[in-house]
N, C-alpha and C positions, 0 to 999 in steps of 0.2 A: 373888272374884279381880278384880284391877284390869285395866283394858284396856291393850293394848300401846302404849307411847309412840310418837310419830311419829319418822321418821328424822331424825337430827341432822346438821348439817354435818360435813365430814370432820375439821376441827380440833376442833370441839366433841365429836364422838364419841370422838376419841382421849383428850381430857381426861377425858371421862366414864368411859372404861374405866380410866384411870389412877386416878381417884378411887375407882372401884368396886372395883379390886383392892387398893388400899392403905389405904382408910379403913374403919372399922367401920360396919356396917349398923345402922340404928335400927329397932326393932320395938316397937310398943306403948309408945313413949316411952323405950325403953332402947337403949343401944348394944350391938350384937352383933358381935363380932370373929370373922371366918371363919378357921378354921385347918384345915389339911389334916392328916389323921391320919398319923402316922409310926410306923414300927415301932421307931424308936429312943426313943420316948417311954416312960419306964419306968412311969409311973403308969397306972392304969386310966382308961378313957374317962370323961369327965365325964358325969354323969347329967343328964338334962334337969331343969330347975328345976321345971317343972310341965307338965301336959299341954297347956295352951294355948300355951306357948312352943314346944314341939315342933311344934305344928301350924302356927305362923307361920313358922318358919325355912325350910321348903322353898318356900313361896310367895315369899319374898324372894330366895332364891338362884337361882331359875329364869331371870329376865330376862337375865343376861349373855350366854349363847350367842345369844340373839335379837339383841342389840345388835351383836355381832361380825358376824353375817351381814349386817345392814343396812350396816355400814361397808364391807365387802368389795364389796357390790353398788354402793354409791355410788362407790367408787374405780374400779370397772370402767367405769361409765358416764362418768366424767370422762375416762378415757383414750380412749374411743371418740369423745367429743366433740372432743377435741384433734386426733385423727387425721382426723376429718371436716373440721375447719377447715383443717388443713394441705393435705389433698388438694384441697379446693375452691379454696384460694388458688393452688396450683400449676396447676390447670386454668384458672383465670381468667387467670393470667399467660400460659399457653400460647396460649390463644385470642387474647389481646391481641397477642402477638408474631406469630402467624399472620396476623391481620388487618393488622398493620403491614407485613409482608412482601408480602402480596398487594397492598396499596396501592402499594408501591414498584414491584412488577412491572407493575402496571397503568399507572403513570405512565411507566415506561420504554417500554412497548409503544406508548403514545400518542405519545411523542416520536419513536420509530422510524417510526411511520406518518406523522407530520407531515414528517419528513425525506424520506421516500420520495415524498411528494406534491410536494415542491419540486424533487427531483432525479429524473432518469430511472431507471427500474428496471434499465436495461441497465448502468448504471455499477457495479452490484454485481459484475459479472464482472471488473472491473479490480482485481485483488487487490493488485498490486505497488505501487499509487500511494497515498500518504497522503491519503485522501479527506476527512479531518476537519481538515486544516490550514487555518487562516484566513490570508487574504492581508493581511499587515501592511505589508510593503514589498517592492519588487522585488528588493532586494539579498538578502533572506533566502532566496530560492529558489536562489541561487547556491551556498549552502553544502552542499547535499545533494540529496536527491530533489526532483523537481519538485513545486511546491506547487499546490494547488487555489486559483485566483485568483477574486476577486470580479468579477462581471460589471460592476458600476458602475465599478470601477477600470479595466477594459479599455475601457469605453465612453468614459471621460474621457480616457484616454491616446491614443485614436484619433480624438478629436474626434467622438464618436458615429458612428464608422466612416464618416468623411467620404471622399468620392471623392478629395479632394486628398491623402489619405494612402494611397491604393491603390498598392502596389508592383508588383503583378502579379495575374494571374488563373490559377487552377488548375482542375483538373477538377471540383471540387465547391464552389468558392467563390473568394474573393479573399484576398490577403495584404496586410495593412495595416502601416504604420509606426506604432509606439506610443511616445510620449514620456511616461515616468512621472515622478512627483515625484522630485526629487533629481538629474535630468539623465540617468537611465538610459533607454536606447533599446532597443527590441526589435522583432521582426517577429511579427505575430499572423495566423495562418491561420484563416480562418473557414470552417467546413464546415457545410453545411445543404442540405436538400432532396434528398439523395441516397438516402434510404431505407436499406435494410439494407447496401448497398455502402458508403455514406458512413459508417455506424456502424462497419462492419468496418474501414475505413481508419483511423478515429479510434482505435479500440481497438489496432490494430496499431502506430500511431505511439507511443502511450503505452506499450505493452508493450515494444517494442524499444528506443526511445530512452530510456525511463525507466531502463534498466539497462545501457546502453552508454556508456562513457566513453573517447573516443579523440580525439586532436587533429584527425583528418581525417574525423570524423563530426560533423554538426551537433548542438549541445547543446540539449536540451529544458529550457526554463526553467519552464514551468508549463502548466496547462490550465484550462478553464472549461466548464461545462455550463449552458446557459440555454435553457429551453424546448426547441425543436427544433434549436437551433444548438449546435455544438461548436466550441471555440476551442483552438488549440495555439499556445503562445508559444515562440519560438526566439530564439537570439542573432541580432542583426541583422548581416547580411553586407553590408558597405558597397559592395562591387563587384558585388552581385547574382549572377546565374547565368552560367555559362559560355556558354550559348546566347545570352543577351542581350548579352554582350560580343562574341561573334562575329558576330551578325546584327543587333545594335542600331545606334544612330546612329554608334558609333565604327567598326563593321565590323572589329573585331579589331585596330585600330591600337595599342591599349594592351597587346597581348599579343605580346611578342617570341617568337622561337623557344625560347629558354631558359625563359621564363616558361611557355610552353605545355608544355614538357617537365616543368617543376616541377609543373604542374597534373596531368599524367598520372601523375607519381610519387606525388603526394599521394593521388590517387584509388586507385592500386594499393595503397598502404599501408592505406587505409581498407578496401578489399575484402579484403586479406590478413588484417586483423584479424577481419573477419566470418567468413571461411572457415576460418581456421586457429586462431584464439585464442578464439573464442566456443564455449561448450559448452552445447547443441549448436550446430553451425555455422548461420549465417544466410545465406540467399540473398535478395538484394535484389529481383531480377526486374524492375526498371524503371530500370536505370542508363542515363541519357542526359544530354546537356549541360544540359538545363533543371533537372536534379536535382543538379548539381554547383555549389555556391555558393562564392563567393570573398570573402574578407575584404579589409581595406584593404591588406594586403601580398600579395594574390593567393594566399594559402594556401587550398587547396581542401578542401571538406568535403562529404561525401555527405549528401543529404537525402532526404526523402519515402520513409518506410518503410511506406507504406500497403498495398503489395502484397507485402511481404517475407514469407517463410515460413521455417520451421525445417527444415533438411535432415533427410530421413527421415520427415517428417510428410506427405508428398505423393507422388503418382505421376502419371505423365503420362496414365494412363488415365482418371482422374476429376478432374484439375486443370482448373479453369475458366481459360481464357485471359483474362488481364487485363493492362492496361497499354497501352503504345504498340507497335503492330506494327512490327517492324524491330529491336526491342531484346530479343527473347525467343529463347532457343536453339531451334533447329528441332525438337529432340526433344519439346518441349512442344506442338508443333502437330500435331494429329491428321492433317492432310492432307499434312504434309511440305513445306509451302511454304518456299522459301529465305528466310532472314532477313537476307541481305546482298545488295546489288545485284550481279547478275552482270556489269554493265558496269564496276564498279569493280575487280574482281579482275584483269583484264588490266593495268589501270593500275598496280596495286600490285606485280605480279610482274614487269613489264617495266621495267627501270631507265631505258630510253630514254624511256619514256612517263611515268614517275613525276613529273618536274618539272612536267608539264602540269596536274596536279591540286593543286598547291601553292597555298595562299592567296596572292594577290598581295601582301598586306601583309607577308609574311615571305619572299617569294621571293628567292633568292640571299643569304639572311642566315644560312644554316646550312652546316655541313660536310656535303657530300653523303654521306660515309661514315656519318655519324650518321643521315641521312635514310633510307638503305638499311636500316640496322638497325631503325629504327622501323617501316618498311614490312614487313620480314620478321616482326616480332613481331605486327603487325596481321593479316597473312595467316594466321599460325598460330592466332590467337585466333578467327577466323571459319570454321574448318574445319567442314564439315558433320558429320564423324565426331567424336563427343566425345572418343574416346581419343587423337585427334591434337592436341587443344588442350593448351596448356601450363597448368600450375597457376599461380595468381595469384602464388605465391612466385617462380616462374621469371620471370614478367613483371616483377615488382618488381626482381629482380636484374639484369635486362636493361636497365632504365631508369636505375638508379642511376649507371652510368658516363657517361650522357649529360646529366646535370644538374650544373651548376657547384657547387662546394663551398659557396659562399655562399648557395645556394638549396636546400641539403639533399642534394646528390649528392656524387660524388667526382671530378668533372671539374675539372681545373685550367685556367682560362682567364686568360691574361695580359692586362693592359690594352692591350697593343699588338695583340692579336688582332682581326681584322676582325669576329669573331663575339662580341665582348665583350658582357656582360650589359647589357641596357637598364636603366638606373637609375631613370629618371623618365619619366612619360608625361603629356601634357597632358590625357588622358582619365581619369587616376587619381582625379581629384576631381570627376568629372561627377555630375550629379544621379542619386541612387540610384534614383529612380523610373523612369528610362529603362533600367535594366539589371537589374531583378529580374523573375523569372518564377516564379510560384507553382507 
């Protein structure tokens, strides 16, 4: 008997089977055609030619089943090989994508750490400000939310924070005049060296002014954080603060009676917006003449929200007293000290004594009836009992009839009136550096 032939390739095995099934076999030099016996064959079965031929035929017919088995096994191995190649390719692609994603995450984390190294970690608490805005030009910050400005731009605009550009001095630093490229001018408040209180004031300013838009509240143009210093950029108010106008070189000569009434009305409108139109209401807590700024037309704007709080988020039991004594409601003082001079109350309530406390610059320039009305409102506003004090809306409505129409009120003042509105003042164009107080 012959030995079993080796496995053939798949294509070769198929051809071999086809030839095996369709071609005659050769035995002992003769062709032998394989036929299946059929019941339909009428003749008798062919007899073997001789004994030797009958012995050779089974040996030749036996190999086909073996060949079929070899072909099936080879086909099965081929499919397993293809499946293994596909799975290994998918695994390699998955590993490659995972490595690429991990590399991207690592680079982003490194960038975030580098950014935190250059900026204070405290700035992460300021969520309402666009921290990633780049400072391209000063005009761009006027279109929307305040921009984060570049320190080098502020340094160049203020002459490296030169003393010649100092407009005033505040509790935690100075206010500088800044001249930007293109002719834009602004005021830059520099805060530093105040520790946690300074940081809290900085955050308060950004938090409140960043979302308040009102003509009688100072506009926040941008901010900057550089090492331990914090910078806040505002609109420049050409006539400085009310305090500087009253107690500066001009001694209030630029402020007529009606201009002063207009300033009071503008301030009341700003407070009314904070108390009645902000949700939740905002309490300034440090309203004083140095925090009321005046533009070139003496329009008043409330500034310095470093001590402001949201109504309902505080109580007098645990509220730390901050700001200037004399400007805080007595219910916020634990010892109940008066917040208004007891010597001034008799002067305000006695009409015969009232003219004695009038600023000499405006004495005898107002209608006494209007003076009495203002004094009555002032007395109500400083009542020790909170329930006796009027709402700011009531104060606003009381002041509107006392301000001429051309200044934003409803009072009609004829040109022949001895109390006509002062149109021009020689101090209106005085050096801004002498009338700004931070």
